[in-house]
C-alpha positions as CSV (number, residue, x, y, z in Angstrom):
1,X,106.4,140.2,-13.1
2,X,103.4,140.8,-14.9
3,X,103.4,141.9,-18.2
4,X,101.4,145.5,-17.2
5,X,104.4,145.9,-14.6
6,X,107.3,145.3,-17.1
7,X,105.2,147.8,-19.4
8,X,104.9,150.3,-16.7
9,X,108.3,150.2,-15.6
10,X,109.9,150.8,-18.6
11,X,107.6,153.5,-19.4
12,X,108.8,155.4,-16.4
13,X,112.4,154.8,-17.6
14,X,111.9,156.0,-21.1
15,X,110.0,158.9,-19.6
16,X,113.1,159.9,-17.1
17,X,115.3,159.4,-20.3
18,X,113.2,161.9,-22.5
19,X,112.7,164.4,-19.7
20,X,115.9,166.5,-20.9
21,X,114.0,167.3,-24.1
22,X,111.0,168.5,-22.9
23,X,112.3,172.3,-22.3
24,X,113.9,172.4,-25.9
25,X,111.0,171.1,-27.7
26,X,108.6,173.5,-25.4
27,X,110.5,176.6,-26.7
28,X,110.5,175.5,-30.5
29,X,106.8,175.1,-29.8
30,X,106.5,178.4,-28.6
31,X,108.1,180.5,-30.8
32,X,108.4,178.5,-34.0
33,X,105.7,175.4,-34.5
34,X,102.7,176.0,-31.8
35,X,100.4,172.8,-31.4
36,X,102.9,169.9,-32.6
37,X,104.4,169.9,-29.0
38,X,101.9,168.1,-26.7
39,X,103.6,166.8,-23.4
40,X,100.4,166.4,-21.3
41,X,97.7,164.1,-22.2
42,X,95.1,166.6,-20.7
43,X,96.2,169.4,-23.8
44,X,94.1,167.1,-26.6
45,X,91.6,168.9,-28.2
46,X,92.2,172.6,-27.0
47,X,91.8,175.7,-28.7
48,X,93.4,177.9,-26.8
49,X,95.9,180.5,-28.2
50,X,99.2,179.1,-28.0
51,X,101.1,181.5,-30.3
52,X,100.8,184.5,-28.2
53,X,104.7,184.7,-27.9
54,X,105.2,185.1,-31.7
55,X,105.0,188.7,-33.2
56,X,107.4,188.0,-35.9
57,X,105.9,184.9,-37.4
58,X,109.0,184.6,-40.1
59,X,110.6,181.3,-38.2
60,X,107.3,179.7,-38.8
61,X,107.0,180.8,-42.5
62,X,110.3,179.4,-43.0
63,X,109.2,176.1,-41.4
64,X,106.2,175.9,-43.7
65,X,108.9,176.3,-46.9
66,X,111.0,173.6,-45.7
67,X,108.1,171.1,-45.1
68,X,106.8,172.0,-48.6
69,X,110.4,172.0,-50.2
70,X,111.0,168.7,-48.8
71,X,107.6,166.6,-49.7
72,X,108.0,168.3,-53.4
73,X,111.5,167.4,-53.3
74,X,111.9,163.6,-51.7
75,X,107.9,162.3,-51.9
76,X,106.0,164.5,-54.5
77,X,102.7,163.1,-54.9
78,X,102.6,164.3,-58.8
79,X,105.9,162.2,-60.2
80,X,107.0,158.8,-59.3
81,X,110.1,159.4,-56.6
82,X,111.0,155.5,-56.0
83,X,111.2,152.2,-58.5
84,X,112.1,148.8,-57.3
85,X,114.9,146.6,-58.7
86,X,116.3,143.4,-58.0
87,X,119.4,143.5,-56.5
88,X,120.9,141.9,-59.2
89,X,120.2,143.9,-62.2
90,X,120.8,141.3,-65.2
91,X,117.3,139.7,-63.6
92,X,115.8,142.8,-65.4
93,X,116.0,140.9,-68.4
94,X,113.6,138.1,-67.6
95,X,110.1,139.3,-68.3
96,X,108.0,137.5,-65.4
97,X,110.7,139.9,-63.0
98,X,109.9,143.3,-64.7
99,X,106.3,142.7,-65.0
100,X,106.2,141.8,-61.1
101,X,108.1,145.0,-59.9
102,X,105.7,147.0,-62.0
103,X,102.5,145.6,-60.9
104,X,104.3,146.2,-57.3
105,X,105.3,150.2,-58.1
106,X,101.8,150.8,-59.8
107,X,100.0,149.5,-56.5
108,X,101.8,151.2,-54.5
109,X,101.6,154.6,-55.8
110,X,97.4,153.9,-56.0
111,X,97.8,153.3,-52.3
112,X,99.7,156.5,-51.5
113,X,97.3,158.5,-53.6
114,X,93.8,157.4,-52.4
115,X,95.5,157.0,-48.5
116,X,96.5,160.2,-46.2
117,X,100.1,159.2,-46.2
118,X,101.4,162.1,-48.1
119,X,99.3,163.8,-45.6
120,X,101.6,162.3,-43.2
121,X,104.7,162.8,-44.5
122,X,103.9,166.3,-45.1
123,X,103.7,167.0,-41.6
124,X,106.4,164.6,-40.4
125,X,108.5,167.2,-42.5
126,X,107.3,170.2,-40.7
127,X,107.9,168.5,-37.5
128,X,111.4,166.9,-38.1
129,X,112.8,170.0,-39.3
130,X,111.9,171.9,-36.5
131,X,111.8,169.4,-33.1
132,X,114.5,166.7,-35.5
133,X,112.2,164.1,-34.5
134,X,109.3,163.0,-35.6
135,X,107.1,159.8,-35.9
136,X,104.3,158.3,-37.4
137,X,101.8,154.8,-36.6
138,X,101.0,152.8,-40.1
139,X,98.1,150.4,-39.9
140,X,96.3,148.3,-42.1
141,X,92.9,150.0,-43.1
142,X,89.7,148.3,-44.3
143,X,88.9,151.4,-46.6
144,X,92.2,152.6,-47.9
145,X,94.3,149.6,-47.6
146,X,96.7,151.4,-45.3
147,X,96.5,154.5,-42.9
148,X,98.6,157.1,-41.2
149,X,98.8,158.8,-37.6
150,X,101.6,161.1,-37.5
151,X,101.9,161.6,-33.2
152,X,102.9,164.9,-31.4
153,X,106.0,165.5,-30.4
154,X,106.1,164.7,-26.5
155,X,103.4,162.0,-26.6
156,X,105.8,159.2,-27.9
157,X,109.3,157.9,-26.2
158,X,111.6,155.7,-28.3
159,X,114.6,153.6,-27.5
160,X,117.2,152.1,-30.1
161,X,118.7,148.8,-31.1
162,X,122.6,148.6,-30.9
163,X,122.6,149.3,-34.7
164,X,121.4,152.9,-33.5
165,X,117.7,152.2,-35.5
166,X,114.9,153.0,-33.3
167,X,112.8,150.0,-32.4
168,X,110.9,150.8,-29.6
169,X,108.2,153.3,-29.5
170,X,105.9,154.0,-26.2
171,X,103.4,156.1,-26.9
172,X,101.0,157.8,-24.1
173,X,98.0,159.6,-25.0
174,X,94.3,159.7,-24.6
175,X,91.4,157.9,-26.2
176,X,87.7,158.5,-25.8
177,X,85.3,156.0,-24.0
178,X,83.9,155.5,-27.1
179,X,86.9,154.9,-29.2
180,X,88.0,152.3,-26.8
181,X,85.3,150.4,-26.5
182,X,84.8,150.6,-30.2
183,X,88.4,148.8,-30.4
184,X,88.5,146.5,-28.1
185,X,85.3,145.8,-26.4
186,X,82.9,146.6,-23.4
187,X,84.5,143.5,-21.8
188,X,88.3,144.5,-22.0
189,X,88.1,147.8,-20.7
190,X,88.4,148.5,-16.7
191,X,85.2,148.7,-14.7
192,X,85.6,152.4,-14.4
193,X,85.4,152.6,-18.4
194,X,82.8,150.5,-18.3
195,X,80.7,152.6,-16.3
196,X,81.2,155.5,-18.5
197,X,80.3,154.0,-21.3
198,X,77.0,152.6,-19.7
199,X,75.8,156.2,-18.7
200,X,76.9,157.4,-21.5
201,X,80.2,159.4,-21.2
202,X,81.3,158.5,-24.5
203,X,83.6,161.7,-25.6
204,X,85.0,161.7,-22.4
205,X,88.8,160.4,-22.3
206,X,90.8,157.8,-20.9
207,X,94.7,158.1,-20.8
208,X,96.0,154.8,-22.9
209,X,99.6,153.4,-23.2
210,X,100.5,151.3,-26.4
211,X,103.9,149.8,-26.4
212,X,105.7,148.4,-29.4
213,X,109.2,147.0,-29.0
214,X,111.1,143.5,-30.2
215,X,109.4,140.6,-28.4
216,X,112.1,139.2,-26.2
217,X,110.9,135.3,-26.8
218,X,108.9,133.7,-29.5
219,X,108.3,130.5,-31.1
220,X,109.7,131.0,-34.7
221,X,107.7,127.9,-35.8
222,X,104.5,129.3,-35.0
223,X,103.0,132.4,-37.1
224,X,100.4,133.7,-34.7
225,X,100.3,137.4,-33.4
226,X,101.6,136.4,-30.0
227,X,105.0,135.1,-31.8
228,X,105.4,137.9,-34.0
229,X,109.1,139.8,-34.3
230,X,107.3,142.9,-32.5
231,X,105.3,142.7,-29.4
232,X,102.3,145.1,-29.2
233,X,100.7,145.6,-25.8
234,X,97.5,148.3,-25.3
235,X,96.4,149.0,-21.9
236,X,94.7,151.7,-19.8
237,X,97.5,153.5,-18.0
238,X,95.2,153.9,-14.6
239,X,93.9,150.5,-14.7
240,X,94.3,148.2,-11.7
241,X,97.8,146.2,-11.3
242,X,96.1,143.1,-11.6
243,X,93.8,143.9,-14.7
244,X,95.2,142.3,-17.8
245,X,95.8,144.7,-21.1
246,X,93.4,145.8,-23.5
247,X,95.1,143.8,-26.1
248,X,98.8,141.9,-26.2
249,X,99.4,140.9,-30.1
250,X,102.0,141.7,-32.8
251,X,103.4,143.1,-36.3
252,X,105.3,141.4,-38.6
253,X,106.9,144.6,-39.4
254,X,107.7,147.8,-37.0
255,X,104.7,149.6,-37.6
256,X,106.2,153.1,-36.3
257,X,108.5,155.0,-38.7
258,X,110.5,157.4,-36.4
259,X,112.3,160.3,-38.5
260,X,115.2,162.2,-37.2
261,X,117.1,165.1,-38.6
262,X,120.6,164.1,-36.9
263,X,121.7,162.0,-34.3
264,X,125.0,162.4,-32.1
265,X,126.5,159.3,-31.1
266,X,124.5,156.9,-29.1
267,X,121.6,159.6,-28.8
268,X,118.3,158.3,-29.0
269,X,116.4,161.7,-30.0
270,X,117.4,163.6,-33.3
271,X,118.8,166.9,-32.6
272,X,120.4,169.8,-35.1
273,X,117.4,170.7,-36.7
274,X,116.8,174.1,-38.1
275,X,114.6,174.7,-35.5
276,X,116.8,174.0,-33.1
277,X,119.4,176.4,-34.6
278,X,117.7,179.3,-35.3
279,X,115.9,179.1,-32.2
280,X,118.0,182.2,-30.7
281,X,117.2,184.2,-33.6
282,X,113.3,183.5,-33.3
283,X,113.2,184.8,-29.6
284,X,115.6,187.5,-30.2
285,X,113.3,188.5,-33.2
286,X,110.2,188.8,-30.7
287,X,112.1,191.3,-28.3
288,X,113.1,193.2,-31.2
289,X,109.7,193.6,-32.7
290,X,108.2,194.3,-29.1
291,X,111.1,197.2,-28.5
292,X,110.9,198.6,-32.0
293,X,106.6,198.7,-31.2
294,X,107.4,200.5,-28.2
295,X,109.8,203.0,-29.4
296,X,107.3,203.9,-32.3
297,X,104.5,204.0,-29.5
298,X,106.7,206.6,-27.7
299,X,107.4,208.7,-30.9
300,X,103.3,208.8,-32.1
301,X,102.5,208.8,-28.6
302,X,104.4,209.9,-25.9
303,X,104.4,210.8,-22.6
304,X,104.0,214.4,-21.9
305,X,104.7,216.7,-19.4
306,X,103.0,220.3,-18.5
307,X,102.9,223.2,-16.0
308,X,100.8,222.3,-12.5
309,X,98.4,225.3,-14.1
310,X,97.2,223.3,-16.7
311,X,95.9,220.6,-14.5
312,X,92.8,221.9,-14.4
313,X,92.5,223.1,-18.2
314,X,91.2,220.8,-21.1
315,X,94.5,219.7,-23.1
316,X,94.1,218.5,-26.4
317,X,96.6,216.4,-27.8
318,X,94.6,216.1,-31.3
319,X,96.3,217.4,-34.3
320,X,95.2,221.2,-35.5
321,X,93.6,221.5,-32.0
322,X,94.1,224.9,-29.8
323,X,95.1,224.7,-26.2
324,X,95.1,228.0,-23.9
325,X,97.8,228.6,-21.8
326,X,97.3,231.0,-18.8
327,X,99.7,234.1,-19.2
328,X,101.6,233.8,-15.9
329,X,102.7,230.3,-17.3
330,X,104.3,232.0,-20.2
331,X,107.5,230.2,-21.5
332,X,106.7,227.2,-20.0
333,X,106.3,224.1,-22.3
334,X,103.7,221.1,-23.0
335,X,106.3,218.6,-24.5
336,X,107.1,215.1,-24.4
337,X,109.1,214.1,-21.3
338,X,111.2,211.6,-23.3
339,X,112.2,212.2,-27.1
340,X,112.7,209.2,-29.3
341,X,115.3,209.8,-32.4
342,X,113.4,208.1,-35.3
343,X,116.4,206.7,-36.4
344,X,116.3,204.0,-33.9
345,X,113.2,202.7,-35.3
346,X,115.3,202.2,-38.3
347,X,118.2,200.4,-36.6
348,X,115.7,198.2,-35.0
349,X,114.3,196.8,-38.5
350,X,117.7,196.5,-39.5
351,X,118.9,194.2,-37.0
352,X,115.3,192.3,-37.6
353,X,116.1,191.7,-41.2
354,X,119.4,190.1,-40.2
355,X,117.9,188.1,-37.5
356,X,115.2,187.2,-40.5
357,X,118.2,186.1,-43.1
358,X,119.9,183.9,-40.7
359,X,116.5,182.3,-39.9
360,X,115.8,181.6,-43.8
361,X,119.3,180.4,-44.1
362,X,118.8,177.9,-41.1
363,X,115.8,177.1,-43.1
364,X,117.2,176.5,-46.5
365,X,114.7,178.9,-47.5
366,X,116.8,180.9,-50.0
367,X,118.1,177.7,-51.2
368,X,114.3,176.3,-51.7
369,X,113.1,179.4,-53.4
370,X,116.2,180.5,-55.2
371,X,115.1,181.1,-58.4
372,X,111.3,182.8,-57.4
373,X,113.3,185.2,-55.0
374,X,115.5,185.9,-57.5
375,X,115.2,189.8,-58.6
376,X,117.5,190.4,-60.6
377,X,116.6,191.9,-64.3
378,X,118.4,189.5,-66.1
379,X,117.0,185.6,-66.2
380,X,118.8,183.2,-64.3
381,X,121.0,181.1,-66.1
382,X,121.2,177.1,-66.7
383,X,124.5,176.7,-65.0
384,X,123.3,178.6,-61.9
385,X,120.5,176.7,-61.6
386,X,122.5,173.3,-61.6
387,X,125.0,175.1,-59.1
388,X,122.2,175.7,-56.7
389,X,120.7,172.3,-56.6
390,X,124.5,171.1,-56.0
391,X,124.6,173.5,-53.0
392,X,121.2,172.4,-51.7
393,X,122.2,168.9,-51.8
394,X,125.4,169.6,-50.3
395,X,123.5,170.7,-47.1
396,X,120.7,168.4,-47.4
397,X,122.3,165.5,-48.7
398,X,123.0,163.8,-45.4
399,X,119.4,164.4,-44.3
400,X,117.7,163.2,-47.4
401,X,120.0,159.7,-47.0
402,X,118.4,159.7,-43.3
403,X,115.0,160.0,-44.7
404,X,115.3,157.3,-47.2
405,X,117.0,155.2,-44.6
406,X,114.6,155.6,-41.4
407,X,111.2,156.9,-43.1
408,X,110.5,156.1,-46.4
409,X,112.0,152.5,-46.9
410,X,110.5,151.3,-43.6
411,X,107.1,152.7,-45.0
412,X,107.3,151.2,-48.4
413,X,108.5,148.1,-47.0
414,X,105.4,148.4,-44.5
415,X,103.3,149.3,-46.8
416,X,104.2,146.3,-49.5
417,X,103.9,143.6,-46.5
418,X,100.4,144.9,-46.0
419,X,99.2,144.7,-49.5
420,X,100.5,141.2,-49.8
421,X,98.4,139.9,-46.9
422,X,95.7,141.5,-48.3
423,X,96.2,139.8,-51.8
424,X,96.4,143.4,-53.4
425,X,99.6,141.9,-55.3
426,X,100.8,138.7,-56.5
427,X,103.7,136.7,-55.1
428,X,107.2,137.6,-56.6
429,X,108.7,135.3,-59.2
430,X,111.0,132.5,-58.0
431,X,114.0,134.8,-58.9
432,X,113.2,137.7,-56.3
433,X,112.3,135.1,-53.4
434,X,114.4,135.7,-50.3
435,X,113.8,139.7,-50.8
436,X,116.0,140.3,-53.6
437,X,114.7,143.4,-54.2
438,X,116.1,147.2,-53.7
439,X,114.6,150.5,-53.6
440,X,116.0,152.9,-55.8
441,X,114.8,156.7,-55.0
442,X,114.4,158.9,-58.2
443,X,112.8,161.9,-56.4
444,X,113.7,165.5,-57.5
445,X,116.6,165.4,-54.6
446,X,117.8,161.9,-54.6
447,X,118.4,162.9,-58.5
448,X,120.2,165.9,-57.8
449,X,122.3,164.5,-55.1
450,X,123.6,161.9,-57.9
451,X,124.3,164.6,-60.7
452,X,126.9,165.7,-57.6
453,X,129.2,163.3,-59.2
454,X,128.2,163.8,-62.9
455,X,129.9,167.3,-63.0
456,X,133.6,165.2,-62.4
457,X,132.5,162.6,-65.1
458,X,131.5,165.6,-67.4
459,X,135.1,167.3,-66.7
460,X,136.7,164.3,-66.9
461,X,135.4,163.1,-70.6
462,X,135.6,167.1,-71.6
463,X,139.5,167.2,-70.9
464,X,140.0,163.8,-72.5
465,X,138.4,165.0,-75.6
466,X,140.4,168.5,-75.8
467,X,143.5,166.1,-75.2
468,X,142.9,163.9,-77.6
469,X,143.2,166.8,-80.3
470,X,147.1,166.5,-79.2
471,X,147.6,162.8,-78.6
472,X,145.2,160.6,-79.4
473,X,146.5,157.8,-77.6
474,X,144.5,159.2,-74.5
475,X,141.3,157.7,-76.0
476,X,142.5,154.3,-75.1
477,X,142.7,155.2,-71.4
478,X,138.9,155.6,-70.1
479,X,137.0,152.7,-70.0
480,X,134.1,154.5,-71.9
481,X,131.4,151.8,-71.6
482,X,131.6,151.9,-68.0
483,X,131.7,155.5,-67.8
484,X,128.6,155.9,-69.8
485,X,126.4,153.2,-68.0
486,X,127.4,154.8,-64.7
487,X,126.5,158.2,-66.1
488,X,123.2,157.0,-66.9
489,X,122.2,155.5,-64.0
490,X,123.6,159.1,-61.8
491,X,121.1,160.6,-64.0
492,X,118.0,158.0,-63.1
493,X,117.6,156.9,-66.0
494,X,115.7,153.3,-66.5
495,X,118.1,150.1,-66.7
496,X,116.0,149.1,-69.9
497,X,116.6,152.4,-71.4
498,X,120.5,150.9,-72.3
499,X,121.3,147.9,-74.2
500,X,122.7,144.8,-72.0
501,X,126.7,144.3,-72.7
502,X,125.8,141.5,-74.7
503,X,123.7,143.1,-77.3
504,X,126.2,146.0,-77.6
505,X,128.7,143.4,-78.3
506,X,126.8,141.6,-80.9
507,X,126.2,145.2,-82.3
508,X,129.6,146.1,-82.5
509,X,130.8,143.1,-84.5
510,X,128.0,143.6,-86.8
511,X,128.9,146.8,-87.7
512,X,132.9,145.7,-87.7
513,X,131.6,142.9,-90.4
514,X,129.8,145.5,-92.5
515,X,132.6,148.1,-92.0
516,X,134.8,145.3,-93.1
517,X,132.5,144.2,-96.2
518,X,132.6,147.9,-97.5
519,X,136.2,148.1,-97.6
520,X,136.5,144.9,-99.6
521,X,133.6,146.6,-102.0
522,X,135.2,149.8,-102.0
523,X,138.8,148.1,-103.1
524,X,137.4,146.2,-105.8
525,X,135.3,149.3,-107.3
526,X,138.8,151.3,-107.4
527,X,140.7,148.1,-109.0
528,X,138.0,147.8,-111.3
529,X,138.3,151.2,-112.3
530,X,141.4,151.3,-112.9
531,X,141.7,147.8,-115.3
532,X,139.2,150.0,-117.2
533,X,141.2,153.2,-117.4
534,X,144.3,151.0,-118.4
535,X,142.4,148.6,-121.2
536,X,141.0,151.9,-122.6
537,X,144.3,153.8,-122.9
538,X,146.3,154.7,-126.2
539,X,149.2,152.9,-126.5
540,X,150.1,153.7,-130.3
541,X,151.8,157.5,-129.4
542,X,154.7,158.2,-127.9
543,X,153.7,158.5,-124.0
544,X,155.1,158.2,-120.7
545,X,153.2,154.7,-120.3
546,X,153.9,153.5,-124.1
547,X,157.6,154.5,-123.6
548,X,157.5,152.3,-119.7
549,X,155.5,149.3,-121.2
550,X,158.0,149.5,-124.0
551,X,160.7,149.4,-121.4
552,X,159.2,146.6,-119.4
553,X,157.7,144.2,-122.4
554,X,160.2,144.3,-125.1
555,X,161.1,147.6,-126.6
556,X,164.8,147.2,-125.5
557,X,164.3,147.0,-121.8
558,X,166.4,144.8,-119.5
559,X,163.4,142.0,-119.4
560,X,163.4,141.7,-123.2
561,X,167.4,141.3,-123.3
562,X,167.1,138.6,-120.9
């Protein structure tokens, strides 16, 4: 079977597997996040309205808050959010190791700031928080070293390995004739595409498939594209069966980063996102807004009933105007057919507020904006700030860890490997050969998650301190050195901020020696002072000291008699 047939067969299987998610994603797009879902390739570059089902945009605004909050909390462009450390922290004592790690960190931050990666991450958080599955493609770029491309939901299909990690992505999308010829060359495209190019149809679209998956068979002794770990196949979707792919190549790292909010069992696509959980409220709130508008319209401009004799007369509904009624219809009323109690508007608004509150809670809006939305007269205390951070991390902690594992770590690994191949960073020192480097996330949310454990440590130390006033022996129980080092790690302090254990031992030995010398000096001073006092004491008179000396030395005492 040809490579094209294999790719098309798997594309068909993956499309069937994904089909059950499409209706759910379409609803989320209709009521929460328009223009992020694209199932048909013909939907590209269409400017038609897609938010006509949204009257109350509370869910859309809440999704934006979540998107910005995740960006600021996980990957803020204005502050460090990750650092590289050796697996063996003792290696930090070696200058060439710390120098190399510092060079890599600075280079990575420079590339992130110069490229569009931060913009891509911002969009990824929004898609992940609503559709539960988001994907981006990162490739080498001649100008910015790397460049990212966020994929619309519905444009990609994924599969997982036995470790439940996404290792396959098929992208079914469109490229213009001009883009195809520019990327692959005029001789690679099909005859039909070539003819369109020659007659100037550069902006017409062609359906394309890009398949990336683990390479089944490869020669580990070769380092060319056809023997890399990941196989990459580009081809025109409608090409003849015998037509070869546009490009068969490979990647040393998986070029797609797929972030999932939550994964159930062996599911491939994410679920349980705020957008999925609040979809019912997002739909209900639109219905309530329509009903409220209808009620207000009937109150302000109700349908009227009038006697038949007025049918030929001029009837005015303008404020202050006069309507003349014939005498023979006296007592007949010109009045609304339906009288709406204005209180129904209040009831509808109250129900809308309830739905809005649930939407805000689902998107964690009240947590991200807790301090901004606090309307109390008294300022918020530091303890309340800490408690709210802890509450946020209790709810978002699993999502933060999943993003670090599925999105950020693969992204940073891809960027570092690209920079290394481009010669932008030097080779690692021998001590770090074999990938003996780990990533430690120091973003606001990552540190807040670590701080959840500090409260228990603080309570324990406080309890030991208060108990030691009753029984000093309890101070021998805690391993204070170990506790302090773990506490510093939870606070996100740099390893070189703390003295190594051998330095601490040397300092303590020196301090003990100095204390011993000081005690000896103090004892010598006391003995000298006592000797001086004794030498200056008057022994001629009758005093307790003279009587004692006489008794001891010869004034009739026991020693003298002996």
